[in-house]
C-alpha positions as CSV (number, residue, x, y, z in Angstrom):
1,M,5.0,-22.4,12.2
2,L,8.3,-23.8,13.4
3,V,6.3,-25.4,16.1
4,F,6.5,-28.7,14.2
5,A,10.3,-28.5,14.0
6,E,10.7,-27.7,17.7
7,S,8.2,-30.3,19.0
8,S,8.6,-33.2,16.7
9,S,8.8,-35.5,19.7
10,F,5.1,-35.6,20.1
11,W,4.7,-36.7,16.5
12,E,5.6,-40.2,17.5
13,L,4.2,-41.8,14.3
14,P,3.4,-40.4,10.9
15,I,-0.3,-39.8,10.2
16,S,-2.4,-42.5,8.7
17,G,-2.4,-43.3,5.0
18,F,-5.9,-42.0,4.7
19,D,-5.0,-38.7,6.3
20,A,-1.8,-38.5,4.1
21,A,-4.0,-39.1,1.0
22,I,-6.3,-36.2,2.0
23,V,-3.2,-33.9,2.2
24,A,-1.9,-35.2,-1.1
25,I,-5.3,-34.8,-2.8
26,Y,-5.4,-31.2,-1.6
27,L,-2.1,-30.4,-3.1
28,L,-3.1,-32.0,-6.4
29,A,-6.4,-30.1,-6.4
30,M,-4.5,-26.8,-6.1
31,L,-2.6,-27.8,-9.2
32,A,-5.7,-28.9,-11.1
33,L,-7.5,-25.6,-10.3
34,G,-4.5,-23.6,-11.5
35,I,-4.5,-25.5,-14.9
36,W,-8.2,-25.0,-15.3
37,V,-8.5,-21.3,-14.6
38,G,-5.4,-20.6,-16.7
39,L,-6.9,-21.8,-19.9
40,G,-7.1,-19.1,-22.6
41,Q,-4.9,-16.4,-21.1
42,K,-3.1,-14.6,-23.8
43,T,-2.0,-11.2,-22.5
44,T,-0.3,-9.8,-19.4
45,V,-3.6,-8.2,-18.4
46,D,-5.1,-11.7,-18.1
47,Y,-2.0,-13.2,-16.6
48,F,-1.2,-10.4,-14.1
49,L,-4.6,-8.9,-13.4
50,G,-7.2,-11.6,-14.4
51,G,-8.5,-9.3,-17.1
52,R,-9.4,-6.8,-14.4
53,S,-12.6,-8.8,-14.0
54,M,-12.3,-10.6,-10.6
55,P,-15.5,-10.5,-8.5
56,G,-15.4,-8.6,-5.2
57,W,-16.0,-11.6,-3.0
58,A,-13.1,-13.5,-4.5
59,V,-10.8,-10.5,-4.1
60,L,-12.0,-10.2,-0.5
61,L,-11.3,-13.9,0.4
62,S,-7.9,-13.7,-1.4
63,I,-6.9,-10.7,0.6
64,V,-7.7,-12.4,3.9
65,S,-6.1,-15.7,2.8
66,T,-2.9,-13.9,1.7
67,E,-2.4,-12.3,5.1
68,T,-3.2,-15.5,7.0
69,S,-0.3,-17.9,7.5
70,A,0.1,-21.2,9.4
71,V,1.6,-19.0,12.2
72,T,-1.9,-17.4,12.4
73,F,-3.5,-20.8,12.5
74,L,-1.2,-22.3,15.1
75,S,0.2,-19.4,17.2
76,I,-2.8,-17.1,17.8
77,P,-4.7,-19.9,19.7
78,G,-1.5,-20.2,21.7
79,M,-1.8,-16.6,22.9
80,A,-5.2,-17.3,24.5
81,F,-4.1,-20.8,25.7
82,A,-0.9,-19.6,27.6
83,A,-1.0,-18.8,31.3
84,G,-2.4,-15.3,31.6
85,G,-3.5,-15.4,28.0
86,D,-6.8,-14.0,26.9
87,L,-8.4,-12.2,23.9
88,R,-6.4,-9.0,24.0
89,F,-4.7,-9.7,20.7
90,L,-8.1,-9.1,19.1
91,Q,-7.5,-5.3,19.7
92,I,-5.1,-5.2,16.7
93,T,-8.0,-6.0,14.3
94,F,-9.6,-2.7,15.3
95,G,-6.5,-1.0,13.7
96,Y,-6.7,-3.4,10.8
97,I,-10.3,-2.2,10.1
98,V,-9.5,1.5,10.3
99,G,-6.3,1.1,8.3
100,R,-8.1,-0.5,5.4
101,L,-10.8,2.2,5.4
102,I,-8.0,4.8,5.1
103,V,-6.4,3.0,2.2
104,V,-9.9,2.9,0.5
105,W,-10.2,6.6,1.0
106,L,-6.6,7.9,0.5
107,L,-4.7,5.5,-1.7
108,L,-7.1,3.3,-3.7
109,P,-8.3,6.2,-6.0
110,I,-4.7,6.8,-7.2
111,Y,-4.3,3.1,-8.2
112,F,-7.4,3.3,-10.4
113,R,-6.2,6.4,-12.3
114,G,-5.2,5.0,-15.6
115,E,-4.5,1.2,-15.8
116,P,-1.4,0.5,-13.7
117,F,-0.1,-3.1,-13.2
118,T,1.8,-2.5,-9.9
119,A,1.7,-0.3,-6.8
120,Y,4.9,1.3,-7.7
121,E,3.8,2.8,-11.0
122,V,2.0,5.6,-9.1
123,L,5.3,6.6,-7.5
124,E,6.8,7.2,-11.0
125,R,3.8,9.4,-11.8
126,R,4.4,11.4,-8.6
127,F,8.1,11.5,-8.2
128,G,10.0,9.8,-11.1
129,K,11.5,6.6,-12.5
130,S,14.0,6.2,-9.6
131,S,11.3,5.9,-7.0
132,R,9.5,3.3,-9.0
133,R,12.6,1.2,-9.6
134,I,14.0,1.4,-6.1
135,T,10.7,0.4,-4.4
136,S,10.0,-2.3,-6.9
137,L,13.5,-3.8,-6.5
138,L,13.1,-3.6,-2.7
139,F,9.8,-5.5,-3.0
140,L,11.5,-8.2,-5.2
141,V,14.3,-8.7,-2.7
142,T,12.3,-8.7,0.6
143,R,9.3,-10.7,-0.8
144,N,11.5,-13.4,-2.2
145,I,13.3,-13.8,1.2
146,A,10.0,-13.7,3.2
147,D,8.2,-16.2,1.0
148,A,11.1,-18.5,0.7
149,L,11.1,-18.9,4.4
150,R,7.4,-19.4,4.5
151,L,8.0,-22.2,1.9
152,Y,10.6,-23.6,4.3
153,L,8.1,-23.6,7.2
154,A,5.3,-25.1,5.1
155,A,7.7,-27.9,4.1
156,L,8.3,-28.6,7.8
157,V,4.6,-29.3,8.2
158,L,4.7,-31.7,5.3
159,K,7.8,-33.4,6.6
160,E,6.3,-34.1,10.0
161,A,2.9,-35.1,8.7
162,M,4.1,-37.5,6.1
163,N,7.6,-38.5,7.4
164,L,9.4,-37.4,4.2
165,E,12.9,-36.1,3.7
166,M,13.0,-32.3,4.2
167,Q,14.5,-31.3,0.9
168,L,12.0,-33.4,-0.9
169,C,9.2,-31.6,1.0
170,I,10.7,-28.2,0.0
171,W,10.7,-29.2,-3.6
172,A,7.3,-30.7,-3.5
173,V,5.6,-27.7,-1.9
174,G,7.6,-25.3,-4.1
175,A,6.8,-27.3,-7.3
176,V,3.1,-27.2,-6.6
177,T,3.2,-23.5,-5.9
178,I,5.2,-22.8,-9.1
179,A,3.0,-25.0,-11.2
180,Y,-0.4,-23.5,-10.3
181,T,1.0,-20.0,-10.5
182,Y,2.9,-20.5,-13.8
183,L,-0.1,-22.1,-15.5
184,G,-3.0,-20.0,-14.1
185,G,-1.5,-16.6,-13.3
186,V,-3.3,-14.3,-10.8
187,K,-6.6,-16.0,-11.5
188,S,-5.2,-19.3,-10.2
189,V,-3.7,-17.5,-7.1
190,V,-7.0,-15.8,-6.3
191,W,-9.2,-18.8,-6.7
192,N,-6.8,-21.0,-4.8
193,D,-6.8,-18.4,-2.0
194,C,-10.6,-18.7,-1.9
195,V,-10.4,-22.5,-1.6
196,Q,-7.7,-22.2,1.1
197,F,-9.8,-19.7,3.1
198,A,-12.7,-22.1,3.1
199,I,-10.6,-25.1,4.1
200,Y,-8.7,-23.4,7.0
201,I,-11.9,-21.9,8.4
202,L,-13.6,-25.3,8.2
203,G,-10.6,-26.8,9.9
204,A,-10.7,-24.2,12.7
205,G,-14.4,-24.8,13.1
206,V,-13.9,-28.6,13.4
207,I,-11.2,-28.1,16.1
208,L,-13.5,-25.8,18.2
209,Y,-16.4,-28.2,17.8
210,K,-14.3,-31.2,18.8
211,I,-13.0,-29.4,21.9
212,L,-16.6,-28.6,23.0
213,T,-17.7,-32.3,22.4
214,L,-14.7,-33.6,24.4
215,L,-15.2,-31.3,27.4
216,P,-17.3,-33.2,30.0
217,G,-19.4,-30.1,30.7
218,G,-19.5,-29.0,27.0
219,M,-20.2,-25.3,26.4
220,D,-21.0,-24.6,30.0
221,E,-17.6,-25.8,31.2
222,Y,-16.0,-23.8,28.4
223,W,-17.5,-20.5,29.5
224,S,-17.1,-21.3,33.2
225,Y,-13.4,-22.0,32.8
226,A,-12.9,-18.9,30.6
227,A,-14.7,-16.6,33.1
228,K,-12.9,-18.1,36.2
229,N,-9.5,-17.6,34.6
230,D,-10.2,-14.2,33.0
231,K,-9.7,-15.6,29.5
232,L,-12.3,-13.4,28.0
233,R,-10.5,-10.1,28.6
234,V,-10.4,-8.0,25.4
235,F,-9.3,-4.5,26.3
236,D,-6.1,-3.0,27.9
237,F,-6.0,0.8,27.7
238,T,-2.4,1.1,29.1
239,P,-0.8,4.1,27.3
240,S,2.6,2.6,26.3
241,L,4.8,1.8,23.3
242,T,6.5,-1.1,25.1
243,V,3.6,-2.9,26.8
244,P,2.2,-5.6,24.4
245,L,-1.4,-6.2,23.6
246,T,-2.7,-2.7,24.4
247,F,-5.7,-1.0,22.8
248,W,-3.6,1.9,21.5
249,G,-0.9,-0.3,20.1
250,G,-3.6,-2.3,18.4
251,L,-5.6,0.6,17.1
252,I,-2.8,3.0,16.0
253,G,-0.1,0.5,15.3
254,G,-2.4,-1.9,13.6
255,M,-3.9,1.0,11.5
256,F,-0.5,2.0,10.2
257,L,0.6,-1.6,9.7
258,T,-2.4,-2.6,7.6
259,A,-2.3,0.7,5.7
260,A,1.3,-0.2,4.8
261,T,0.8,-3.9,3.9
262,H,-2.6,-3.4,2.1
263,G,-2.0,0.0,0.6
264,T,1.6,-0.2,-0.7
265,D,2.6,-3.8,-1.0
266,Q,2.3,-5.3,-4.5
267,L,1.1,-8.6,-3.1
268,T,-2.2,-7.0,-2.0
269,V,-2.4,-4.1,-4.4
270,Q,-2.3,-6.6,-7.3
271,R,-5.4,-8.3,-6.0
272,L,-7.2,-4.9,-5.8
273,L,-6.2,-4.0,-9.3
274,A,-7.6,-7.3,-10.5
275,A,-11.1,-6.3,-9.3
276,K,-13.8,-5.2,-11.7
277,S,-13.8,-1.6,-10.5
278,Q,-12.5,0.7,-7.8
279,R,-15.8,0.4,-6.0
280,T,-15.5,-3.4,-6.0
281,A,-11.9,-3.3,-4.8
282,G,-12.9,-0.8,-2.1
283,W,-15.7,-3.0,-0.9
284,A,-13.5,-6.1,-0.8
285,L,-10.7,-4.3,1.1
286,A,-13.0,-2.7,3.6
287,A,-14.9,-5.9,4.3
288,S,-11.7,-7.9,4.7
289,G,-10.9,-6.1,8.0
290,F,-14.2,-7.4,9.5
291,I,-13.5,-10.9,8.2
292,V,-10.1,-10.9,9.8
293,F,-11.7,-9.7,13.1
294,F,-14.0,-12.7,13.2
295,Q,-11.2,-15.0,12.0
296,F,-8.9,-13.9,14.8
297,A,-11.8,-14.2,17.3
298,L,-12.3,-17.8,16.2
299,F,-8.6,-18.7,16.6
300,L,-8.5,-17.1,20.0
301,L,-11.6,-18.8,21.2
302,I,-10.0,-22.1,20.1
303,G,-7.1,-21.2,22.4
304,V,-9.5,-20.6,25.3
305,G,-11.1,-24.0,24.6
306,L,-7.8,-25.8,24.5
307,A,-6.9,-24.2,27.8
308,A,-10.1,-25.6,29.3
309,F,-9.5,-29.0,27.7
310,Y,-5.9,-29.5,28.8
311,N,-6.9,-28.2,32.3
312,E,-9.3,-31.2,32.4
313,F,-7.0,-33.6,30.6
314,P,-3.4,-32.5,31.1
315,P,-0.8,-33.7,28.5
316,E,1.8,-36.3,29.5
317,V,4.5,-33.7,28.7
318,P,3.6,-30.1,29.8
319,F,3.7,-27.5,27.1
320,G,5.5,-25.0,29.4
321,K,6.2,-21.8,27.5
322,N,5.8,-23.5,24.1
323,S,2.1,-22.6,23.8
324,D,2.3,-22.7,20.0
325,R,2.5,-26.5,20.3
326,V,-0.9,-26.9,21.7
327,V,-2.9,-26.8,18.4
328,A,-0.6,-29.3,16.7
329,H,-0.8,-31.6,19.7
330,F,-4.6,-31.5,19.8
331,I,-4.8,-32.2,16.0
332,I,-2.6,-35.3,16.2
333,N,-3.8,-36.8,19.5
334,H,-7.5,-35.9,19.7
335,L,-9.0,-35.7,16.3
336,D,-10.4,-38.6,14.4
337,P,-8.8,-40.2,11.2
338,G,-9.8,-38.2,8.2
339,I,-10.4,-35.1,10.3
340,I,-6.7,-35.1,11.0
341,G,-6.0,-35.0,7.2
342,L,-8.6,-32.3,6.7
343,T,-7.1,-30.2,9.5
344,L,-3.6,-30.6,8.3
345,A,-4.8,-29.5,4.9
346,A,-6.2,-26.5,6.7
347,V,-2.7,-25.8,8.0
348,F,-1.4,-26.1,4.5
349,A,-4.1,-23.8,3.3
350,A,-3.0,-21.2,5.8
351,A,0.6,-21.6,4.6
352,F,-0.1,-21.3,0.8
353,S,-0.5,-18.0,-0.9
354,S,1.8,-17.6,-3.9
355,S,3.6,-14.3,-4.3
356,L,5.2,-15.5,-7.6
357,N,2.7,-13.8,-9.9
358,S,3.1,-10.5,-7.9
359,L,6.9,-10.8,-8.2
360,S,6.7,-11.4,-11.9
361,T,4.3,-8.5,-12.4
362,A,6.7,-6.1,-10.6
363,L,9.7,-7.4,-12.6
364,V,8.1,-7.2,-16.0
365,S,6.1,-4.0,-15.5
366,D,8.5,-2.0,-13.4
367,I,11.9,-3.1,-14.6
368,V,11.9,-5.0,-17.9
369,L,9.3,-3.0,-19.9
370,P,10.6,0.5,-18.9
371,L,14.2,-0.6,-19.8
372,S,13.0,-1.9,-23.1
373,G,11.3,1.4,-23.9
374,N,7.9,-0.4,-23.7
375,T,8.6,-2.0,-27.1
376,L,8.1,-5.6,-26.2
377,T,5.4,-7.5,-28.1
378,R,2.5,-9.1,-26.3
379,E,4.0,-12.5,-26.9
380,T,7.4,-11.5,-25.5
381,Q,5.8,-10.0,-22.4
382,M,4.0,-13.2,-21.7
383,R,7.2,-15.2,-22.1
384,W,8.9,-12.9,-19.6
385,A,5.9,-13.3,-17.3
386,K,6.0,-17.1,-17.3
387,W,9.7,-17.5,-17.2
388,S,10.2,-15.0,-14.4
389,T,7.4,-16.8,-12.4
390,L,9.4,-20.0,-12.8
391,A,12.7,-18.3,-12.0
392,F,11.3,-16.7,-8.8
393,G,9.9,-20.1,-7.7
394,I,13.2,-21.8,-8.2
395,L,14.9,-19.0,-6.3
396,Q,12.6,-19.3,-3.4
397,I,13.1,-23.1,-3.3
398,G,16.9,-22.4,-3.3
399,I,16.7,-20.0,-0.4
400,A,14.5,-22.5,1.5
401,V,17.0,-25.3,0.9
402,V,19.9,-23.1,2.1
403,A,17.8,-22.2,5.2
404,Y,17.4,-26.0,5.9
405,R,21.1,-26.8,5.4
406,M,22.0,-24.0,7.8
407,S,19.6,-25.7,10.3
408,A,17.6,-22.5,10.5
409,S,16.1,-22.0,13.9
410,Q,12.9,-20.1,14.7
411,S,14.9,-17.1,15.9
412,I,16.9,-17.0,12.6
413,V,13.7,-17.2,10.5
414,N,12.0,-14.5,12.6
415,E,15.1,-12.2,12.2
416,V,15.0,-12.5,8.5
417,L,11.2,-12.1,8.3
418,T,11.6,-9.0,10.5
419,I,14.1,-7.5,8.1
420,A,11.9,-8.3,5.2
421,A,9.1,-6.4,6.9
422,F,11.2,-3.3,7.5
423,T,10.1,-1.6,4.4
424,S,6.4,-1.5,5.2
425,G,6.4,1.5,7.4
426,P,8.9,3.6,5.4
427,M,7.1,2.6,2.2
428,L,3.8,3.9,3.6
429,G,5.6,7.1,4.6
430,L,6.8,7.5,1.0
431,Y,3.3,7.2,-0.3
432,L,2.0,9.6,2.3
433,I,4.6,12.2,1.1
434,G,3.3,11.7,-2.4
435,V,-0.3,12.2,-1.5
436,L,-0.1,14.7,1.4
437,A,3.0,16.7,0.6
438,P,2.8,17.8,-3.1
439,S,5.7,20.2,-2.7
440,V,8.2,17.5,-1.8
441,S,10.2,16.2,-4.8
442,E,11.8,12.8,-5.5
443,K,15.3,13.3,-3.9
444,P,14.1,14.6,-0.5
445,A,11.4,11.9,-0.5
446,L,13.9,9.1,-1.2
447,G,16.2,10.6,1.5
448,G,13.3,10.4,3.9
449,F,12.7,6.8,2.9
450,V,16.4,6.0,3.8
451,C,16.0,7.9,7.1
452,G,12.9,5.9,7.9
453,L,14.7,2.6,7.3
454,I,17.6,3.7,9.6
455,V,15.2,4.7,12.3
456,I,13.2,1.5,12.3
457,S,16.4,-0.5,12.2
458,L,17.6,1.2,15.4
459,V,14.2,0.8,17.1
460,T,14.2,-3.0,16.3
461,F,17.8,-4.0,16.9
462,L,19.2,-1.5,19.5
463,P,17.2,-3.1,22.4
464,R,18.8,-6.5,21.6
465,Y,22.3,-5.1,22.1
466,V,21.7,-2.3,24.6
467,P,19.6,-3.7,27.4
468,A,18.8,-0.3,28.8
469,V,16.8,0.6,25.6
470,P,13.2,-0.6,25.9
471,T,11.7,-3.0,23.3
472,V,8.8,-1.4,21.3
473,W,5.8,-3.7,20.7
474,W,6.0,-4.7,17.0
475,P,2.7,-3.2,15.7
476,W,4.3,0.2,16.4
477,Y,7.1,-0.4,13.9
478,A,5.1,0.7,10.9
479,T,3.9,3.8,12.7
480,I,7.4,4.8,13.6
481,G,8.8,4.0,10.2
482,S,6.2,5.9,8.3
483,A,6.3,8.9,10.6
484,A,10.1,9.0,10.4
485,T,10.0,8.8,6.6
486,F,7.4,11.5,6.2
487,A,9.0,13.9,8.7
488,S,12.5,13.4,7.3
489,G,11.3,13.8,3.7
490,W,9.5,17.0,4.5
491,L,12.4,18.4,6.5
492,L,14.9,17.5,3.7
493,S,12.7,19.3,1.2
494,K,13.2,22.5,3.2
495,T,17.0,22.3,2.9
496,P,18.7,24.2,0.0
497,L,19.3,20.9,-1.8
498,G,15.7,19.8,-1.4
499,A,14.4,23.2,-2.5
500,K,16.7,23.1,-5.5
501,H,14.9,19.9,-6.7
502,A,11.4,21.0,-5.9
C-alpha cells in the first residue's frame, strides 16, 4: 500500500472535486451505516456478537473483506504485471481452501460448545487461565500494531488522493473507523465489510473492463499477449521451501497459514461466533476460500491486462521493479472522472476493516471480566466495551502518527507487520496440542509456544544477517511455527517437569 508514498511523483495533481466528493461520501456512508445498525444494542452479546444472529452470506463477505487489504488490491496485480510474472500466486488459494475446511472440521466445533465470546476462552477450558490471558494479551498487542500501520497506509492513500496533510488524514480515517465501530459494534463492522467487498470488487471489475476497451485488439489482444509472454502459467511443482510461488508452498504453507489466521485469530473467529449457528459459520468459512480464489484470479488477470496495455502504450517513466505502482498509475491516468473516485473508494474499501470491536471483545471477555470475578453488571460491561473501543482506536491513531513522524518506510512497516504475524503459526500449534494431544498440560504447551516463537524468529531474521542461510518463502512460516510448537510442547510433556504437571 505504500506504493502511494513511494511514487507520489506521478500524482501530479489532486483528483477532481467530483472524485474527491465520491471518496468523502463513501467515508460518510460508512459512518451512517454504523449508526443505523447500532440502534437498540443493549448487551455485550449484541455489541460483540451481533446477538449471534448474523446471516451466513454476511459472515462470508465479512471474512473475505477482512483478509483483503489495499496491498491485495494494488500489489497482486503487480505480481502478474512484472517481467516474468504470471498467475502462480493463485496456487496459495488452494491451501486457503483446504485450510478453511480443516478449521470447519477440527476447530469450529469447539468454538460452538457453550457460548464463548473469544477464540481464547477455549484454551482456558483445555489448559487453564494462563493460556487464555497470555494468548489474548498477545492478540491485543500484535493486532493493535498491525492495524495501526494499516491505518497509516490507508491515510497515505487519502493524502495523495485529496492533497491533505498526513496527520489530518490519519485522524480522519481513524475517526471514521472509531465512530462506526463504537456506535454499531460488530454488526456495523460486518455490514460495512459487506459494502466494502461489493465496492472493491466493482472497482476491480471496472479496471479490467477499461483495460479491455482501451486495448486496440480488445480481448483477442489480451489473450494473445498473455499466451505469447507465458502470463497464464498457474502451476510450479518445484519441491522447495525457498523457491517462491510453488504449488507445495501454496498448498501446504497456505493451508497452515489460513488455518492459523481463520482458526485461532479473534478477528475472524469473532465473525464466526456471530453467525446464527455452527452450520452457518462453517458454510461461510468454507465458501470464503472459493471466493478468495476468484478474487485473486480477478486481481491477477488485471495485472496481465495492465502488462498488455503498457506494452502497447508505454508510460513516460518506466515502472522498473516497482510493479506495485502500475494499478495506481492506471487509475489516475486512464480512468474517467467519477470512475476514479469510485476506484479510489474501492482502494479504501480494501483498506478498511475494523479490528476495534475484536480487541474490545478480547479485553473485556478475557481480561476484565475474569479479573472482576464475572461480577460486572450488563451496563458496566457495555461501558467497558464502548470505552475500550474508543481507547484502542486512539491508540492505533497514536501509533500511526508515530510511524509517520518517524518517516516510516515500506521496509520498516513490513518488518513490524511480520513481527505482528509471528504468533499465527505458534498459536495454531498451541490449538493443535489442545485438540490432538490431550495428555499435554498447560506448562509444556506454553513452553512449546515459546519454542515455536523462537524457531520462527530465527527462520525469519537469520537469513537477513547470515547470508549463507537461505530465505524461506513466507507461506511456510505458519507451517514451521505450528510444527515447532506442537513438537516442542509434546516433547516437553515427556520430561519429568512436564509429566509432573500432566
